[in-house]
C-alpha positions as CSV (number, residue, x, y, z in Angstrom):
1,M,51.3,-16.4,64.1
2,A,52.6,-12.9,62.9
3,K,52.2,-14.2,58.9
4,D,48.5,-15.6,59.8
5,D,47.8,-12.0,61.0
6,V,48.1,-10.9,57.5
7,K,46.6,-14.0,55.5
8,F,43.0,-12.6,53.6
9,T,40.6,-15.4,52.9
10,R,39.4,-15.2,49.2
11,K,36.0,-13.7,50.3
12,E,37.9,-11.2,52.0
13,L,39.8,-10.5,48.6
14,K,37.0,-10.4,46.7
15,E,34.8,-8.3,48.8
16,D,38.1,-5.6,48.9
17,E,38.6,-5.5,45.4
18,L,34.9,-5.0,45.0
19,V,35.2,-1.8,47.4
20,T,38.5,-0.4,45.4
21,F,36.6,-1.1,41.6
22,S,33.1,1.2,43.4
23,A,35.3,3.4,44.5
24,K,37.2,4.0,41.2
25,A,34.2,4.1,39.3
26,L,32.7,6.8,41.4
27,K,35.4,8.7,41.1
28,W,35.7,8.2,37.6
29,L,31.7,9.3,37.1
30,E,32.2,12.3,39.4
31,A,35.0,13.0,37.2
32,N,33.2,12.3,34.1
33,R,29.2,13.3,35.4
34,K,28.3,15.2,32.6
35,P,29.3,13.3,29.5
36,V,27.5,10.3,31.5
37,L,24.7,12.4,32.2
38,T,24.9,13.5,28.1
39,T,24.8,10.1,27.1
40,I,22.0,8.5,29.3
41,I,19.7,11.5,28.7
42,G,20.5,10.7,24.6
43,V,19.3,7.6,25.6
44,I,16.7,8.2,27.2
45,V,15.2,11.0,24.9
46,I,15.6,8.5,22.0
47,V,13.3,5.8,24.0
48,I,11.0,8.7,24.5
49,L,10.4,9.6,21.2
50,Y,10.3,6.1,19.4
51,Y,7.3,5.2,21.8
52,S,6.0,8.5,20.6
53,I,6.2,8.7,17.4
54,T,4.9,4.9,17.3
55,G,2.3,5.4,19.4
56,F,1.3,9.1,17.1
57,I,2.4,6.6,13.6
58,K,-0.5,4.0,15.2
59,Y,-3.0,7.0,16.6
60,R,-2.9,8.3,12.8
61,A,-3.4,5.1,11.3
62,E,-6.6,4.6,13.2
63,K,-7.8,7.3,12.4
64,A,-7.1,7.0,8.5
65,S,-8.7,3.7,8.4
66,N,-12.1,4.8,10.4
67,E,-12.2,8.2,7.7
68,Y,-11.3,5.3,5.0
69,I,-14.5,3.6,6.0
70,E,-16.7,6.5,6.2
71,A,-16.4,7.6,2.8
72,T,-16.7,4.0,1.1
73,E,-19.5,4.5,3.0
74,I,-20.9,6.7,1.0
75,L,-20.5,4.6,-2.5
76,A,-22.2,1.5,-0.6
77,P,-25.0,0.7,-2.9
78,K,-28.4,1.6,-1.0
79,Q,-31.5,0.1,-1.5
80,K,-34.6,1.4,-2.8
81,E,-37.4,1.3,-1.0
82,M,-40.2,-1.4,-1.6
83,R,-37.6,-2.6,-4.1
84,T,-34.9,-5.3,-4.2
85,E,-32.4,-3.9,-6.7
86,M,-29.8,-1.8,-5.8
87,D,-28.5,1.6,-6.5
88,A,-25.7,2.7,-8.4
89,P,-23.6,5.5,-6.3
90,S,-25.4,9.0,-8.2
91,K,-22.6,11.3,-9.9
92,E,-22.5,13.7,-6.4
93,E,-22.0,10.8,-4.1
94,I,-19.0,9.8,-6.2
95,E,-18.3,13.0,-6.3
96,N,-18.3,13.2,-2.5
97,A,-16.4,10.0,-1.8
98,L,-13.6,11.5,-4.3
99,K,-13.1,14.8,-1.6
100,K,-13.4,12.3,1.0
101,F,-10.1,10.2,-0.1
102,E,-8.5,13.1,-1.4
103,D,-8.4,14.7,2.1
104,I,-7.9,11.4,3.7
105,Y,-4.7,10.9,1.2
106,N,-3.4,14.9,2.1
107,K,-3.4,13.8,5.8
108,Y,-2.5,10.1,6.3
109,G,-0.8,9.5,2.5
110,F,2.7,7.9,4.2
111,T,0.2,5.3,5.8
112,G,-0.9,2.3,3.8
113,V,-4.4,3.3,4.1
114,G,-3.3,6.8,2.8
115,K,-1.7,4.6,-0.1
116,I,-4.9,2.9,-0.8
117,S,-6.8,5.9,-0.9
118,L,-4.8,7.3,-3.9
119,L,-6.1,3.9,-5.6
120,K,-9.3,5.0,-5.1
121,M,-9.0,8.3,-6.1
122,A,-7.7,6.7,-9.7
123,Q,-10.8,4.9,-9.4
124,L,-13.4,7.4,-8.6
125,S,-11.9,9.9,-11.1
126,Y,-12.2,7.3,-13.9
127,D,-15.9,6.7,-12.9
128,L,-16.4,10.5,-13.3
129,R,-14.4,10.3,-17.2
130,D,-11.7,12.7,-15.2
131,Y,-9.1,10.9,-17.1
132,E,-6.2,12.6,-16.7
133,K,-6.7,13.3,-13.5
134,S,-7.4,9.2,-13.4
135,L,-4.0,8.6,-14.9
136,K,-2.1,11.2,-12.4
137,Y,-3.7,9.7,-9.4
138,A,-3.1,6.0,-11.1
139,K,0.6,6.6,-11.5
140,D,1.4,8.1,-8.5
141,F,-0.4,5.1,-6.7
142,L,2.3,2.6,-9.2
143,S,5.1,4.9,-8.0
144,K,4.4,4.6,-4.0
145,I,3.8,1.3,-4.0
146,G,6.3,-2.3,-4.8
147,S,5.5,-4.5,-8.0
148,E,5.0,-7.5,-5.6
149,D,2.1,-5.9,-3.9
150,P,-1.0,-7.5,-4.9
151,L,-2.4,-4.5,-5.6
152,H,0.1,-3.2,-8.1
153,K,-1.9,-5.7,-10.4
154,S,-5.1,-3.6,-9.5
155,G,-3.2,-0.3,-10.3
156,L,-1.6,-1.3,-13.7
157,L,-5.1,-2.7,-14.9
158,L,-6.9,0.4,-14.3
159,L,-4.0,2.3,-16.0
160,A,-5.1,0.2,-18.9
161,N,-8.7,1.4,-18.8
162,I,-7.8,4.8,-18.8
163,S,-4.9,4.6,-21.4
164,Y,-8.0,2.6,-23.4
165,A,-10.5,5.5,-22.7
166,K,-8.0,7.9,-23.8
167,A,-7.4,6.3,-27.2
168,D,-3.7,5.5,-26.1
169,Y,-4.3,1.9,-27.1
170,N,-0.6,1.3,-27.3
171,E,-0.2,2.3,-23.5
172,A,-3.4,0.1,-22.8
173,V,-1.5,-2.9,-24.4
174,S,1.7,-2.1,-22.0
175,S,0.0,-1.8,-19.0
176,C,-2.1,-5.4,-20.0
177,E,1.5,-7.0,-20.9
178,N,3.0,-6.0,-17.3
179,I,-0.1,-7.8,-15.7
180,L,0.6,-10.9,-18.1
181,K,4.1,-12.0,-17.9
182,S,3.5,-12.2,-13.8
183,S,3.4,-15.5,-12.5
184,S,0.0,-15.2,-10.7
185,D,-3.4,-15.2,-12.9
186,F,-4.8,-12.9,-10.4
187,L,-6.3,-10.4,-12.9
188,K,-5.0,-11.8,-16.1
189,D,-8.6,-12.7,-17.6
190,E,-9.1,-8.8,-17.3
191,A,-6.0,-8.0,-18.8
192,L,-6.2,-10.4,-21.9
193,F,-9.6,-8.5,-22.7
194,I,-8.9,-5.3,-22.4
195,S,-5.4,-6.1,-24.5
196,A,-7.6,-7.7,-27.2
197,K,-9.9,-4.7,-27.4
198,A,-6.8,-2.5,-27.8
199,L,-5.4,-4.3,-30.4
200,I,-8.5,-4.3,-32.9
201,K,-8.6,-0.7,-32.2
202,L,-4.8,-0.9,-33.4
203,N,-5.7,-3.3,-36.7
204,K,-4.1,-5.6,-34.9
205,N,-6.8,-8.9,-35.2
206,E,-4.6,-11.6,-35.3
207,E,-3.1,-11.1,-31.8
208,A,-6.2,-9.7,-30.7
209,K,-7.9,-13.4,-31.5
210,N,-5.1,-15.1,-30.0
211,K,-5.5,-13.0,-26.3
212,L,-9.2,-13.5,-26.6
213,K,-8.4,-17.6,-27.5
214,E,-6.6,-17.6,-24.2
215,L,-8.8,-15.7,-22.0
216,T,-12.0,-18.7,-23.6
217,E,-9.7,-21.8,-22.8
218,K,-7.5,-20.9,-20.0
219,F,-10.3,-18.7,-17.9
220,Q,-12.9,-20.8,-18.2
221,T,-14.8,-19.5,-15.0
222,S,-14.5,-16.3,-15.9
223,H,-17.2,-13.7,-16.3
224,L,-15.6,-12.2,-19.1
225,R,-15.5,-15.4,-21.2
226,N,-19.2,-15.1,-22.9
227,E,-18.3,-11.9,-23.9
228,A,-14.9,-12.7,-25.0
229,S,-16.2,-15.2,-27.4
230,E,-18.6,-13.2,-29.0
231,L,-16.0,-10.5,-29.9
232,M,-13.7,-13.4,-31.2
233,K,-16.5,-14.7,-33.7
234,S,-17.1,-11.4,-35.1
235,L,-13.3,-11.0,-36.1
């Protein structure tokens, strides 16, 4: 009977182990209160910062998008009274839109909308024939996006147009070649046409003919096909 008095069930042993572990854990927490509290507070701060930053970025991105839309509305075609044709943006409207896009970029340059605004700034500066500013904006834009981004080609094409306008024909051809060597046909007809015009300026008519021939044969639905055909006949 004495032996039975000291026997414990498996459940009782587990409960006793749990009590012992809990007691030890409490003693450890008491002895290490400051380090534990510091760690917990650190984790809480990180979580709060994460959600705060995420929310802030989302808020800024939404604000950037709204301001971008407002800027593009300045350039939206306005229907003339009692007419069906559309007005092109005036010089004043382009200048006002450019200022708004510059403001968007200065405030939200880290967002996707901010980067796209930089491309718009380059385009509008080109439209105003401020080629130096346009060139700077175009190069800044290309430096901020990857070559796999679809807008990268748009930046290269604009760079080619700027170089052509500045009579830097070799640079225009170089920018076009960067478009032409890609696997996608996107903007290749435009690149072939600008490249051909630049090659003509460089007195490389045979190379220009090859570019124009490729355009007319490979891109038969291009809006540049007829113009390319006429240009090829003149060479």
